[in-house]
N, CA, C and O of each residue as an XYZ file, in Angstrom:
948
protein
N       7.037     10.836     -7.928
C       5.896     10.508     -7.081
C       6.317     10.498     -5.617
O       7.358      9.950     -5.256
N       5.494     11.109     -4.794
C       5.849     11.181     -3.375
C       5.630      9.836     -2.698
O       4.814      9.014     -3.116
N       6.383      9.659     -1.656
C       6.346      8.414     -0.901
C       5.996      8.765      0.535
O       6.554      9.712      1.089
N       5.093      8.028      1.142
C       4.585      8.396      2.468
C       5.700      8.561      3.480
O       5.638      9.458      4.321
N       6.717      7.718      3.419
C       7.793      7.781      4.404
C       8.686      8.995      4.194
O       9.359      9.432      5.128
N       8.705      9.547      2.985
C       9.552     10.691      2.706
C       8.944     12.008      3.167
O       9.585     13.057      3.099
N       7.703     11.944      3.638
C       7.061     13.158      4.138
C       7.519     13.406      5.570
O       6.811     13.098      6.528
N       8.733     13.976      5.696
C       9.350     14.109      7.018
C       8.527     14.960      7.978
O       8.473     14.668      9.173
N       7.890     16.005      7.468
C       7.082     16.842      8.351
C       5.933     16.033      8.938
O       5.598     16.181     10.113
N       5.332     15.176      8.114
C       4.233     14.358      8.597
C       4.669     13.385      9.662
O       4.010     13.252     10.693
N       5.771     12.703      9.425
C       6.276     11.737     10.386
C       6.665     12.445     11.685
O       6.394     11.942     12.776
N       7.294     13.601     11.563
C       7.692     14.351     12.756
C       6.484     14.737     13.594
O       6.481     14.563     14.813
N       5.459     15.263     12.932
C       4.253     15.699     13.651
C       3.571     14.541     14.354
O       3.170     14.650     15.513
N       3.442     13.423     13.638
C       2.759     12.267     14.216
C       3.576     11.667     15.354
O       3.013     11.247     16.366
N       4.895     11.621     15.200
C       5.749     11.084     16.256
C       5.641     11.940     17.523
O       5.560     11.407     18.629
N       5.639     13.257     17.358
C       5.524     14.156     18.523
C       4.131     14.053     19.139
O       3.994     14.073     20.362
N       3.104     13.943     18.312
C       1.745     13.759     18.838
C       1.668     12.489     19.689
O       1.072     12.482     20.766
N       2.278     11.426     19.188
C       2.265     10.163     19.929
C       3.067     10.294     21.220
O       2.686      9.739     22.251
N       4.171     11.022     21.163
C       4.981     11.268     22.354
C       4.157     12.005     23.415
O       4.268     11.706     24.604
N       3.342     12.955     22.992
C       2.498     13.703     23.929
C       1.454     12.797     24.579
O       1.119     12.959     25.752
N       0.945     11.839     23.797
C      -0.021     10.887     24.363
C       0.634     10.075     25.468
O       0.048      9.891     26.535
N       1.853      9.583     25.221
C       2.540      8.777     26.232
C       3.005      9.612     27.415
O       3.176      9.092     28.518
N       3.210     10.909     27.188
C       3.642     11.784     28.291
C       2.557     11.895     29.361
O       2.855     12.191     30.518
N       1.297     11.659     28.979
C       0.222     11.682     29.971
C       0.294     10.469     30.899
O      -0.349     10.436     31.948
N       1.085      9.474     30.495
C       1.189      8.241     31.284
C       2.552      8.095     31.944
O       2.647      7.565     33.051
N       3.611      8.558     31.280
C       4.971      8.364     31.784
C       5.665      9.695     32.028
O       5.322     10.710     31.421
N       6.663      9.679     32.942
C       7.475     10.875     33.132
C       8.618     10.875     32.114
O       8.779      9.931     31.341
N       9.412     11.962     32.132
C      10.474     12.101     31.138
C      11.505     10.979     31.237
O      11.976     10.477     30.216
N      11.853     10.591     32.440
C      12.867      9.545     32.611
C      12.402      8.225     31.996
O      13.174      7.539     31.326
N      11.127      7.873     32.231
C      10.593      6.638     31.668
C      10.523      6.731     30.149
O      10.843      5.767     29.454
N      10.109      7.878     29.630
C      10.045      8.057     28.179
C      11.434      7.939     27.555
O      11.588      7.383     26.467
N      12.432      8.458     28.243
C      13.803      8.350     27.754
C      14.251      6.895     27.702
O      14.926      6.474     26.763
N      13.864      6.132     28.725
C      14.194      4.712     28.765
C      13.498      3.945     27.634
O      14.085      3.041     27.039
N      12.251      4.311     27.343
C      11.477      3.620     26.308
C      11.975      3.940     24.902
O      11.968      3.081     24.021
N      12.403      5.175     24.704
C      12.751      5.614     23.355
C      14.243      5.614     23.064
O      14.659      5.613     21.905
N      15.052      5.616     24.130
C      16.493      5.704     23.919
C      16.951      7.111     23.579
O      18.051      7.303     23.062
N      16.118      8.086     23.864
C      16.411      9.483     23.556
C      16.611     10.248     24.860
O      15.816     10.085     25.786
N      17.649     11.078     24.961
C      17.910     11.817     26.201
C      16.726     12.685     26.629
O      15.954     13.167     25.800
N      16.606     12.869     27.945
C      15.512     13.675     28.495
C      15.537     15.091     27.919
O      14.487     15.653     27.610
N      16.718     15.660     27.775
C      16.834     17.033     27.266
C      16.263     17.149     25.850
O      15.629     18.146     25.505
N      16.494     16.129     25.047
C      15.976     16.140     23.669
C      14.465     15.969     23.656
O      13.760     16.652     22.912
N      13.970     15.050     24.487
C      12.519     14.850     24.573
C      11.821     16.124     25.027
O      10.734     16.449     24.551
N      12.446     16.839     25.945
C      11.872     18.095     26.435
C      11.734     19.096     25.293
O      10.717     19.780     25.177
N      12.755     19.175     24.459
C      12.696     20.113     23.323
C      11.612     19.701     22.330
O      10.938     20.554     21.755
N      11.445     18.396     22.130
C      10.389     17.921     21.230
C       9.005     18.316     21.758
O       8.163     18.824     21.018
N       8.795     18.071     23.048
C       7.470     18.276     23.632
C       7.127     19.755     23.831
O       5.952     20.120     23.870
N       8.136     20.592     23.954
C       7.884     22.028     24.104
C       7.886     22.751     22.765
O       7.618     23.951     22.699
N       8.192     22.017     21.693
C       8.161     22.600     20.362
C       9.381     23.395     19.977
O       9.370     24.082     18.955
N      10.449     23.321     20.780
C      11.653     24.082     20.458
C      12.422     23.466     19.300
O      13.189     24.146     18.619
N      12.209     22.164     19.082
C      12.797     21.488     17.928
C      11.926     20.284     17.596
O      11.065     19.895     18.385
N      12.150     19.707     16.444
C      11.370     18.537     16.033
C      12.299     17.449     15.524
O      13.339     17.752     14.940
N      11.942     16.189     15.734
C      12.756     15.101     15.198
C      12.596     15.042     13.681
O      11.500     15.261     13.164
N      13.665     14.752     12.975
C      13.616     14.700     11.518
C      14.276     13.425     11.006
O      15.092     12.810     11.693
N      13.908     13.044      9.793
C      14.539     11.910      9.133
C      14.480     10.633      9.949
O      13.423     10.240     10.443
N      15.628      9.994     10.082
C      15.706      8.722     10.797
C      15.379      8.873     12.273
O      14.874      7.936     12.892
N      15.658     10.035     12.847
C      15.329     10.257     14.263
C      13.816     10.190     14.477
O      13.345      9.602     15.450
N      13.066     10.797     13.563
C      11.608     10.766     13.677
C      11.085      9.348     13.492
O      10.185      8.915     14.212
N      11.645      8.628     12.535
C      11.194      7.254     12.271
C      11.511      6.339     13.453
O      10.696      5.501     13.838
N      12.701      6.510     14.021
C      13.075      5.684     15.174
C      12.190      5.998     16.375
O      11.767      5.090     17.091
N      11.910      7.286     16.596
C      11.041      7.680     17.708
C       9.659      7.067     17.535
O       9.083      6.546     18.490
N       9.128      7.128     16.325
C       7.798      6.580     16.055
C       7.761      5.082     16.321
O       6.847      4.592     16.983
N       8.741      4.358     15.814
C       8.783      2.896     16.004
C       8.904      2.531     17.479
O       8.205      1.642     17.964
N       9.785      3.214     18.181
C       9.992      2.891     19.600
C       8.759      3.190     20.445
O       8.451      2.456     21.383
N       8.062      4.261     20.113
C       6.838      4.589     20.851
C       5.756      3.536     20.606
O       5.075      3.112     21.540
N       5.601      3.118     19.355
C       4.579      2.120     19.036
C       4.866      0.782     19.699
O       3.944      0.048     20.055
N       6.139      0.467     19.862
C       6.498     -0.781     20.535
C       6.017     -0.801     21.984
O       5.856     -1.865     22.580
N       5.788      0.389     22.542
C       5.388      0.469     23.947
C       3.912      0.828     24.122
O       3.479      1.221     25.206
N       3.156      0.689     23.048
C       1.706      0.903     23.117
C       1.007     -0.365     22.643
O       1.191     -0.790     21.503
N       0.222     -0.955     23.500
C      -0.569     -2.129     23.121
C      -1.912     -1.626     22.588
O      -2.891     -1.513     23.325
N      -1.930     -1.329     21.294
C      -3.119     -0.721     20.695
C      -4.326     -1.651     20.760
O      -5.445     -1.207     21.018
N      -4.098     -2.933     20.526
C      -5.212     -3.890     20.593
C      -5.850     -3.881     21.970
O      -7.073     -3.950     22.096
N      -5.012     -3.795     23.015
C      -5.521     -3.754     24.376
C      -6.306     -2.470     24.629
O      -7.337     -2.490     25.301
N      -5.813     -1.347     24.085
C      -6.526     -0.074     24.245
C      -7.895     -0.126     23.577
O      -8.890      0.333     24.137
N      -7.930     -0.693     22.371
C      -9.200     -0.785     21.651
C     -10.164     -1.721     22.366
O     -11.369     -1.474     22.406
N      -9.626     -2.793     22.929
C     -10.492     -3.768     23.608
C     -11.212     -3.155     24.803
O     -12.230     -3.683     25.249
N     -10.694     -2.047     25.322
C     -11.364     -1.349     26.421
C     -12.675     -0.711     25.966
O     -13.514     -0.340     26.787
N     -12.841     -0.587     24.646
C     -14.052      0.015     24.102
C     -15.051     -1.043     23.642
O     -16.002     -0.729     22.926
N     -14.842     -2.282     24.046
C     -15.781     -3.341     23.688
C     -16.949     -3.324     24.677
O     -16.751     -3.328     25.893
N     -18.151     -3.304     24.139
C     -19.356     -3.239     24.965
C     -19.701     -4.616     25.550
O     -19.089     -5.623     25.192
N     -20.669     -4.642     26.435
C     -21.048     -5.880     27.123
C     -21.484     -6.975     26.156
O     -21.327     -8.161     26.447
N     -22.032     -6.580     25.004
C     -22.477     -7.582     24.036
C     -21.350     -8.061     23.124
O     -21.581     -8.832     22.194
N     -20.121     -7.597     23.399
C     -18.966     -8.046     22.628
C     -18.680     -7.234     21.381
O     -17.728     -7.524     20.656
N     -19.498     -6.214     21.121
C     -19.319     -5.376     19.937
C     -18.379     -4.214     20.271
O     -18.498     -3.591     21.326
N     -17.450     -3.935     19.364
C     -16.531     -2.813     19.564
C     -17.283     -1.498     19.363
O     -17.964     -1.316     18.354
N     -17.159     -0.592     20.317
C     -17.816      0.711     20.237
C     -16.957      1.637     19.377
O     -16.198      2.458     19.891
N     -17.091      1.489     18.064
C     -16.236      2.226     17.137
C     -16.363      3.750     17.238
O     -15.348      4.440     17.147
N     -17.577      4.303     17.422
C     -17.649      5.760     17.548
C     -16.770      6.315     18.672
O     -16.133      7.353     18.499
N     -16.731      5.632     19.821
C     -15.907      6.118     20.933
C     -14.418      6.055     20.603
O     -13.629      6.853     21.111
N     -14.039      5.109     19.755
C     -12.638      4.998     19.336
C     -12.301      6.070     18.306
O     -11.311      6.790     18.437
N     -13.145      6.161     17.280
C     -12.833      7.004     16.131
C     -13.028      8.493     16.390
O     -12.562      9.319     15.605
N     -13.711      8.851     17.482
C     -13.873     10.254     17.841
C     -13.059     10.627     19.079
O     -13.256     11.693     19.663
N     -12.136      9.736     19.474
C     -11.267      9.984     20.620
C      -9.939     10.568     20.114
O      -9.228      9.884     19.378
N      -9.582     11.798     20.479
C      -8.378     12.442     19.935
C      -7.106     11.635     20.132
O      -6.293     11.537     19.212
N      -6.916     11.053     21.315
C      -5.703     10.273     21.552
C      -5.674      8.995     20.714
O      -4.615      8.596     20.228
N      -6.832      8.351     20.542
C      -6.881      7.147     19.717
C      -6.602      7.485     18.252
O      -5.973      6.701     17.542
N      -7.068      8.645     17.802
C      -6.779      9.080     16.431
C      -5.268      9.205     16.226
O      -4.742      8.795     15.192
N      -4.576      9.771     17.211
C      -3.123      9.935     17.100
C      -2.419      8.584     17.101
O      -1.461      8.383     16.354
N      -2.884      7.663     17.928
C      -2.281      6.329     17.994
C      -2.527      5.571     16.695
O      -1.609      4.962     16.146
N      -3.759      5.608     16.203
C      -4.078      4.916     14.951
C      -3.341      5.552     13.778
O      -2.875      4.852     12.879
N      -3.236      6.877     13.788
C      -2.490      7.556     12.736
C      -1.038      7.123     12.701
O      -0.459      6.954     11.627
N      -0.446      6.943     13.879
C       0.936      6.469     13.950
C       1.061      5.067     13.367
O       2.042      4.756     12.691
N       0.070      4.224     13.627
C       0.082      2.870     13.065
C       0.017      2.908     11.544
O       0.727      2.162     10.869
N      -0.827      3.770     11.010
C      -0.940      3.878      9.557
C       0.397      4.273      8.944
O       0.864      3.639      7.997
N       1.008      5.312      9.482
C       2.293      5.782      8.962
C       3.348      4.690      9.061
O       4.113      4.468      8.123
N       3.385      4.008     10.202
C       4.390      2.974     10.417
C       4.179      1.773      9.485
O       5.141      1.233      8.938
N       2.930      1.361      9.308
C       2.641      0.168      8.515
C       2.772      0.394      7.012
O       3.166     -0.513      6.279
N       2.445      1.595      6.553
C       2.438      1.843      5.117
C       3.630      2.677      4.656
O       3.643      3.182      3.533
N       4.624      2.818      5.520
C       5.838      3.541      5.149
C       6.506      2.853      3.964
O       6.564      1.625      3.900
N       7.007      3.651      3.032
C       7.704      3.115      1.883
C       6.818      2.834      0.690
O       7.316      2.459     -0.372
N       5.492      3.009      0.843
C       4.570      2.761     -0.261
C       4.238      4.066     -0.977
O       4.176      5.128     -0.358
N       4.026      3.976     -2.278
C       3.641      5.147     -3.058
C       2.175      5.465     -2.797
O       1.284      4.716     -3.198
N       1.939      6.569     -2.131
C       0.582      6.987     -1.782
C       0.454      8.473     -2.085
O       1.166      9.296     -1.509
N      -0.453      8.809     -2.985
C      -0.640     10.211     -3.353
C      -1.845     10.831     -2.661
O      -1.940     12.054     -2.557
N      -2.776      9.988     -2.184
C      -3.976     10.521     -1.539
C      -4.611      9.467     -0.651
O      -4.204      8.305     -0.651
N      -5.611      9.888      0.105
C      -6.290      9.008      1.056
C      -7.792      9.064      0.810
O      -8.312     10.051      0.290
N      -8.478      7.996      1.190
C      -9.938      7.979      1.059
C     -10.565      7.342      2.278
O     -10.222      6.215      2.637
N     -11.495      8.058      2.930
C     -12.241      7.481      4.051
C     -13.442      6.733      3.482
O     -14.175      7.265      2.647
N     -13.639      5.503      3.936
C     -14.693      4.660      3.391
C     -15.996      4.718      4.180
O     -17.018      4.192      3.737
N     -15.961      5.355      5.348
C     -17.186      5.478      6.138
C     -17.109      6.740      6.990
O     -16.053      7.360      7.118
N     -18.230      7.100      7.560
C     -18.309      8.329      8.350
C     -17.323      8.326      9.509
O     -16.684      9.344      9.777
N     -17.192      7.205     10.195
C     -16.346      7.144     11.384
C     -14.872      7.323     11.068
O     -14.103      7.754     11.928
N     -14.468      7.002      9.855
C     -13.040      7.085      9.516
C     -12.624      8.476      9.042
O     -11.443      8.703      8.780
N     -13.564      9.406      8.926
C     -13.216     10.744      8.453
C     -12.233     11.464      9.374
O     -11.276     12.045      8.862
N     -12.405     11.466     10.714
C     -11.424     12.154     11.566
C     -10.001     11.617     11.400
O      -9.053     12.398     11.333
N      -9.843     10.297     11.332
C      -8.510      9.711     11.162
C      -7.933     10.074      9.800
O      -6.757     10.421      9.696
N      -8.758      9.994      8.752
C      -8.287     10.326      7.408
C      -7.899     11.795      7.317
O      -6.892     12.138      6.697
N      -8.691     12.657      7.929
C      -8.390     14.086      7.932
C      -7.077     14.371      8.656
O      -6.274     15.186      8.201
N      -6.865     13.695      9.784
C      -5.618     13.854     10.542
C      -4.414     13.459      9.690
O      -3.414     14.176      9.650
N      -4.513     12.320      9.011
C      -3.418     11.851      8.164
C      -3.203     12.780      6.969
O      -2.069     13.040      6.569
N      -4.299     13.270      6.409
C      -4.203     14.188      5.276
C      -3.468     15.465      5.671
O      -2.616     15.955      4.930
N      -3.802     15.994      6.833
C      -3.177     17.233      7.304
C      -1.697     17.048      7.588
O      -0.876     17.882      7.204
N      -1.353     15.951      8.262
C       0.042     15.755      8.669
C       0.952     15.329      7.523
O       2.156     15.579      7.573
N       0.397     14.688      6.487
C       1.229     14.245      5.359
C       1.068     15.121      4.126
O       1.703     14.875      3.101
N       0.221     16.145      4.219
C      -0.021     17.074      3.103
C      -0.505     16.358      1.846
O      -0.079     16.669      0.734
N      -1.408     15.388      2.044
C      -2.003     14.681      0.923
C      -3.521     14.903      0.932
O      -4.137     14.943      1.996
N      -4.120     15.048     -0.255
C      -5.573     15.239     -0.299
C      -6.298     13.993      0.155
O      -5.768     12.885      0.069
N      -7.520     14.181      0.640
C      -8.312     12.995      0.961
C      -9.708     13.115      0.378
O     -10.282     14.199      0.271
N     -10.223     11.968      0.011
C     -11.557     11.847     -0.575
C     -12.410     11.029      0.390
O     -11.887     10.449      1.342
N     -13.711     10.979      0.152
C     -14.550     10.259      1.096
C     -15.777      9.650      0.431
O     -16.200     10.053     -0.652
N     -16.330      8.661      1.129
C     -17.553      8.002      0.702
C     -18.642      8.350      1.706
O     -18.426      8.249      2.914
N     -19.823      8.762      1.212
C     -20.948      9.105      2.079
C     -22.189      8.331      1.646
O     -22.289      7.872      0.508
N     -23.120      8.198      2.567
C     -24.389      7.549      2.249
C     -25.472      8.567      1.890
O     -26.635      8.205      1.714
N     -25.091      9.829      1.785
C     -26.043     10.866      1.385
C     -25.306     11.926      0.580
O     -24.104     12.118      0.762
N     -26.015     12.615     -0.308
C     -25.346     13.615     -1.158
C     -24.956     14.868     -0.387
O     -25.590     15.235      0.603
N     -23.902     15.512     -0.863
C     -23.454     16.784     -0.325
C     -23.589     17.842     -1.420
O     -23.539     17.499     -2.601
N     -23.759     19.113     -1.063
C     -23.968     20.172     -2.062
C     -22.670     20.561     -2.780
O     -22.122     21.639     -2.549
N     -22.188     19.671     -3.653
C     -20.973     19.927     -4.414
C     -21.287     19.896     -5.900
O     -22.365     19.464     -6.307
N     -20.340     20.355     -6.708
C     -20.517     20.323     -8.155
C     -20.544     18.890     -8.664
O     -19.959     17.998     -8.050
N     -21.219     18.669     -9.781
C     -21.370     17.320    -10.324
C     -20.032     16.633    -10.577
O     -19.916     15.420    -10.405
N     -19.029     17.395    -10.979
C     -17.731     16.798    -11.299
C     -16.937     16.355    -10.096
O     -15.872     15.754    -10.239
N     -17.446     16.647     -8.899
C     -16.704     16.345     -7.682
C     -17.079     14.994     -7.073
O     -16.551     14.634     -6.021
N     -17.968     14.247     -7.704
C     -18.363     12.968     -7.112
C     -18.924     12.037     -8.181
O     -19.277     12.472     -9.277
N     -19.001     10.757     -7.846
C     -19.761      9.803     -8.645
C     -20.543      8.921     -7.680
O     -20.240      8.871     -6.488
N     -21.533      8.238     -8.191
C     -22.457      7.481     -7.349
C     -22.369      5.998     -7.646
O     -22.194      5.586     -8.793
N     -22.494      5.193     -6.584
C     -22.527      3.739     -6.714
C     -23.872      3.247     -6.191
O     -24.298      3.612     -5.095
N     -24.529      2.420     -6.983
C     -25.799      1.832     -6.577
C     -25.633      0.321     -6.460
O     -25.051     -0.321     -7.335
N     -26.146     -0.233     -5.377
C     -26.091     -1.676     -5.156
C     -27.490     -2.213     -4.949
O     -28.225     -1.748     -4.078
N     -27.852     -3.194     -5.754
C     -29.155     -3.828     -5.594
C     -29.098     -4.851     -4.467
O     -28.154     -5.634     -4.363
N     -30.120     -4.827     -3.634
C     -30.196     -5.756     -2.511
C     -31.580     -6.392     -2.503
O     -32.591     -5.693     -2.437
N     -31.619     -7.702     -2.568
C     -32.906     -8.408     -2.638
C     -33.770     -8.165     -1.406
O     -34.985     -8.358     -1.455
N     -33.150     -7.741     -0.291
C     -33.904     -7.516      0.938
C     -34.588     -6.152      0.957
O     -35.524     -5.930      1.725
N     -34.111     -5.237      0.104
C     -34.640     -3.878      0.107
C     -35.334     -3.560     -1.214
O     -34.947     -4.060     -2.270
N     -36.347     -2.736     -1.139
C     -37.066     -2.324     -2.336
C     -36.201     -1.430     -3.215
O     -36.219     -1.534     -4.442
N     -35.443     -0.548     -2.565
C     -34.609      0.394     -3.299
C     -33.141     -0.001     -3.175
O     -32.738     -0.577     -2.164
N     -32.341      0.304     -4.197
C     -30.906     -0.013     -4.115
C     -30.190      0.861     -3.089
O     -30.622      1.978     -2.802
N     -29.112      0.352     -2.550
C     -28.281      1.142     -1.638
C     -27.461      2.127     -2.467
O     -26.982      1.793     -3.550
N     -27.305      3.340     -1.947
C     -26.595      4.386     -2.683
C     -25.381      4.870     -1.900
O     -25.429      5.036     -0.681
N     -24.292      5.092     -2.631
C     -23.066      5.634     -2.039
C     -22.586      6.785     -2.920
O     -22.511      6.656     -4.142
N     -22.265      7.904     -2.290
C     -21.701      9.028     -3.018
C     -20.201      9.076     -2.730
O     -19.775      9.198     -1.582
N     -19.424      8.978     -3.789
C     -17.970      8.965     -3.662
C     -17.454     10.334     -4.098
O     -17.496     10.683     -5.278
N     -16.968     11.098     -3.127
C     -16.499     12.451     -3.413
C     -15.030     12.394     -3.793
O     -14.144     12.201     -2.961
N     -14.814     12.571     -5.093
C     -13.501     12.314     -5.666
C     -13.340     13.170     -6.911
O     -14.070     12.998     -7.887
N     -12.393     14.085     -6.878
C     -12.128     14.961     -8.022
C     -10.663     14.835     -8.386
O      -9.810     15.532     -7.837
N     -10.380     13.941     -9.317
C      -9.001     13.577     -9.633
C      -8.474     14.422    -10.789
O      -9.140     14.604    -11.808
N      -7.268     14.927    -10.599
C      -6.635     15.699    -11.672
C      -5.495     14.922    -12.329
O      -5.004     15.325    -13.383
N      -5.074     13.826    -11.727
C      -3.961     13.039    -12.253
C      -4.078     11.610    -11.762
O      -4.985     11.275    -10.999
N      -3.160     10.774    -12.203
C      -3.142      9.387    -11.745
C      -2.935      9.361    -10.232
O      -2.055     10.040     -9.704
N      -3.744      8.580     -9.555
C      -3.697      8.531     -8.097
C      -3.353      7.132     -7.604
O      -3.687      6.133     -8.241
N      -2.686      7.077     -6.469
C      -2.423      5.827     -5.758
C      -2.920      6.033     -4.337
O      -2.305      6.744     -3.543
N      -4.040      5.399     -4.033
C      -4.821      5.742     -2.841
C      -4.658      4.717     -1.721
O      -4.596      3.509     -1.949
N      -4.591      5.252     -0.499
C      -4.681      4.432      0.705
C      -6.086      4.588      1.268
O      -6.511      5.696      1.595
N      -6.810      3.466      1.382
C      -8.164      3.475      1.922
C      -8.123      3.373      3.449
O      -7.347      2.596      4.003
N      -8.955      4.155      4.118
C      -9.045      4.145      5.577
C     -10.483      3.808      5.968
O     -11.426      4.424      5.470
N     -10.648      2.830      6.860
C     -11.987      2.407      7.253
C     -12.008      2.017      8.722
O     -11.009      1.540      9.259
N     -13.151      2.223      9.371
C     -13.271      1.807     10.767
C     -13.418      0.289     10.872
O     -12.991     -0.315     11.857
N     -14.019     -0.316      9.861
C     -14.140     -1.772      9.791
C     -14.060     -2.199      8.333
O     -14.194     -1.369      7.434
N     -13.845     -3.479      8.094
C     -13.715     -3.959      6.721
C     -15.010     -3.649      5.964
O     -16.091     -4.029      6.413
N     -14.910     -2.968      4.825
C     -16.116     -2.569      4.096
C     -16.848     -3.754      3.471
O     -16.274     -4.825      3.276
N     -18.106     -3.542      3.167
C     -18.907     -4.546      2.468
C     -18.242     -4.877      1.139
O     -17.876     -3.975      0.386
N     -18.085     -6.158      0.847
C     -17.332     -6.562     -0.340
C     -17.986     -6.108     -1.640
O     -17.282     -5.698     -2.562
N     -19.313     -6.169     -1.741
C     -19.989     -5.751     -2.972
C     -19.748     -4.271     -3.253
O     -19.425     -3.884     -4.376
N     -19.909     -3.452     -2.219
C     -19.658     -2.021     -2.383
C     -18.198     -1.763     -2.728
O     -17.901     -1.034     -3.675
N     -17.293     -2.352     -1.970
C     -15.876     -2.062     -2.158
C     -15.393     -2.492     -3.534
O     -14.661     -1.754     -4.195
N     -15.794     -3.677     -3.970
C     -15.321     -4.178     -5.257
C     -15.846     -3.337     -6.417
O     -15.158     -3.160     -7.422
N     -17.065     -2.821     -6.274
C     -17.594     -1.940     -7.306
C     -16.876     -0.595     -7.271
O     -16.622      0.006     -8.316
N     -16.550     -0.124     -6.071
C     -15.797      1.123     -5.926
C     -14.438      1.006     -6.606
O     -14.019      1.919     -7.318
N     -13.751     -0.109     -6.391
C     -12.436     -0.315     -7.003
C     -12.531     -0.284     -8.526
O     -11.684      0.314     -9.189
N     -13.560     -0.928     -9.081
C     -13.748     -0.914    -10.544
C     -13.952      0.506    -11.056
O     -13.378      0.897    -12.073
N     -14.772      1.272    -10.347
C     -15.024      2.658    -10.743
C     -13.737      3.489    -10.696
O     -13.494      4.320    -11.571
N     -12.929      3.258     -9.678
C     -11.681      4.005     -9.541
C     -10.677      3.605    -10.611
O      -9.969      4.455    -11.149
N     -10.614      2.314    -10.921
C      -9.689      1.852    -11.952
C     -10.028      2.455    -13.309
O      -9.134      2.707    -14.117
N     -11.322      2.689    -13.566
C     -11.738      3.351    -14.804
C     -11.189      4.768    -14.886
O     -11.073      5.340    -15.970
N     -10.853      5.325    -13.733
C     -10.312      6.684    -13.656
C      -8.801      6.678    -13.429
O      -8.231      7.664    -12.963
N      -8.161      5.559    -13.764
C      -6.695      5.415    -13.628
C      -6.230      5.576    -12.188
O      -5.171      6.144    -11.921
N      -7.038      5.069    -11.269
C      -6.701      5.137     -9.843
C      -6.369      3.734     -9.352
O      -7.086      2.779     -9.650
N      -5.289      3.615     -8.606
C      -4.878      2.331     -8.046
C      -4.999      2.365     -6.522
O      -4.555      3.315     -5.877
N      -5.602      1.324     -5.959
C      -5.664      1.196     -4.505
C      -4.398      0.476     -4.059
O      -4.204     -0.700     -4.370
N      -3.537      1.182     -3.331
C      -2.258      0.600     -2.923
C      -2.283      0.003     -1.521
O      -1.386     -0.749     -1.140
N      -3.335      0.351     -0.746
C      -3.411     -0.197      0.603
C      -4.762      0.072      1.221
O      -5.469      0.998      0.823
N      -5.117     -0.752      2.205
C      -6.344     -0.524      2.964
C      -6.062     -0.766      4.442
O      -5.527     -1.806      4.826
N      -6.432      0.209      5.258
C      -6.253      0.140      6.708
C      -7.629      0.114      7.362
O      -8.478      0.962      7.087
N      -7.836     -0.869      8.229
C      -9.091     -0.979      8.961
C      -8.787     -1.134     10.447
O      -7.865     -1.857     10.823
N      -9.553     -0.464     11.281
C      -9.319     -0.559     12.717
C      -9.638     -1.966     13.214
O      -8.842     -2.570     13.934
N     -10.803     -2.486     12.829
C     -11.164     -3.860     13.187
C     -11.440     -4.647     11.908
O     -11.884     -4.082     10.909
N     -11.180     -5.929     11.943
C     -11.412     -6.764     10.770
C     -10.845     -8.150     10.961
O     -10.429     -8.517     12.060
N     -10.829     -8.919      9.886
C     -10.215    -10.244      9.908
C      -9.766    -10.609      8.499
O     -10.206    -10.013      7.516
N      -8.894    -11.585      8.419
C      -8.290    -11.955      7.143
C      -9.328    -12.469      6.147
O      -9.224    -12.200      4.950
N     -10.327    -13.208      6.634
C     -11.333    -13.761      5.728
C     -12.104    -12.651      5.023
O     -12.328    -12.720      3.814
N     -12.512    -11.627      5.776
C     -13.238    -10.522      5.175
C     -12.354     -9.757      4.194
O     -12.806     -9.390      3.109
N     -11.111     -9.517      4.564
C     -10.191     -8.794      3.694
C      -9.907     -9.555      2.402
O      -9.713     -8.950      1.347
N      -9.882    -10.890      2.491
C      -9.584    -11.702      1.309
C     -10.689    -11.612      0.260
O     -10.453    -11.935     -0.904
N     -11.885    -11.182      0.645
C     -13.003    -11.073     -0.291
C     -12.960     -9.771     -1.098
O     -13.694     -9.610     -2.074
N     -12.101     -8.856     -0.681
C     -12.013     -7.575     -1.373
C     -11.179     -7.719     -2.636
O     -10.150     -8.394     -2.641
N     -11.626     -7.085     -3.690
C     -10.940     -7.176     -4.983
C      -9.768     -6.209     -5.003
O      -9.921     -5.024     -5.298
N      -8.606     -6.736     -4.685
C      -7.401     -5.916     -4.620
C      -6.278     -6.584     -5.410
O      -6.167     -7.810     -5.441
N      -5.465     -5.778     -6.034
C      -4.374     -6.308     -6.845
C      -3.265     -6.868     -5.954
O      -3.116     -6.442     -4.808
N      -2.490     -7.817     -6.471
C      -1.334     -8.319     -5.714
C      -0.397     -7.161     -5.366
O      -0.151     -6.279     -6.190
N       0.106     -7.176     -4.176
C       0.990     -6.098     -3.732
C       0.278     -5.024     -2.935
O       0.919     -4.205     -2.278
N      -1.065     -5.025     -2.992
C      -1.828     -4.074     -2.184
C      -1.788     -4.540     -0.729
O      -2.169     -5.670     -0.423
N      -1.333     -3.685      0.145
C      -1.183     -4.068      1.545
C      -2.496     -3.917      2.295
O      -3.176     -2.898      2.177
N      -2.847     -4.944      3.070
C      -4.070     -4.929      3.886
C      -3.666     -5.056      5.349
O      -2.874     -5.927      5.709
N      -4.210     -4.191      6.182
C      -3.811     -4.191      7.596
C      -4.989     -3.801      8.477
O      -5.720     -2.858      8.172
N      -5.168     -4.534      9.573
C      -6.145     -4.143     10.584
C      -5.490     -4.253     11.961
O      -4.527     -4.999     12.139
N      -6.013     -3.514     12.923
C      -5.415     -3.462     14.262
C      -5.959     -4.532     15.172
O      -5.200     -5.212     15.862
N      -7.289     -4.691     15.179
C      -7.944     -5.605     16.124
C      -8.743     -6.649     15.375
O      -9.519     -6.321     14.477
N      -8.554     -7.921     15.747
C      -9.319     -9.010     15.161
C     -10.762     -8.927     15.649
O     -11.030     -8.927     16.850
N     -11.676     -8.857     14.700
C     -13.100     -8.729     15.043
C     -13.723    -10.093     15.266
O     -14.914    -10.187     15.563
């Protein structure tokens, strides 16, 4: 079974992407000071003449993240009413690279065979991670897509406030036992998520982790997750 941290190409790509983001703010000398890597080596990374591999890539990723205050960056997207403007975060290319680096760093060492986006806003981040780590990704939508019947299942939730039940289409075509990392812009609704987990467990799927951009411990504690499943969010909501 593959392990997220062992995907050296993925870690290398994400580390270099993050390096490019910081290059817009710092010069080579400052980047060398922050990372402990010679200017000549950083130049080769940024020009694509070589790529960091193995422990070098992991060290570069960790050192770069230590010099990015992600919570502060996200807080810049908080609107006057105190609500986080998630669309501006989740559709921002540089923020996608920063959040992707956090996912890789936080869930390194865990068995993850695939990824699942839990909402529309998390699709760009999930797609980025899927591409860089060479893992398939699945998604949840609030409307049907023109796919074959075997490619999805549906979840219905009854709500006393609404005449009709809420519907979710889960696009998931599993060929083997899966260990999934869930990606979400915010902590998902507990009723929906807990029913989703039950449906996945019926298909021999285990949720090994959940990453949310904004959230809090109380909301995460309501989610039906097995012991050992890692829960992580970037900004306290």
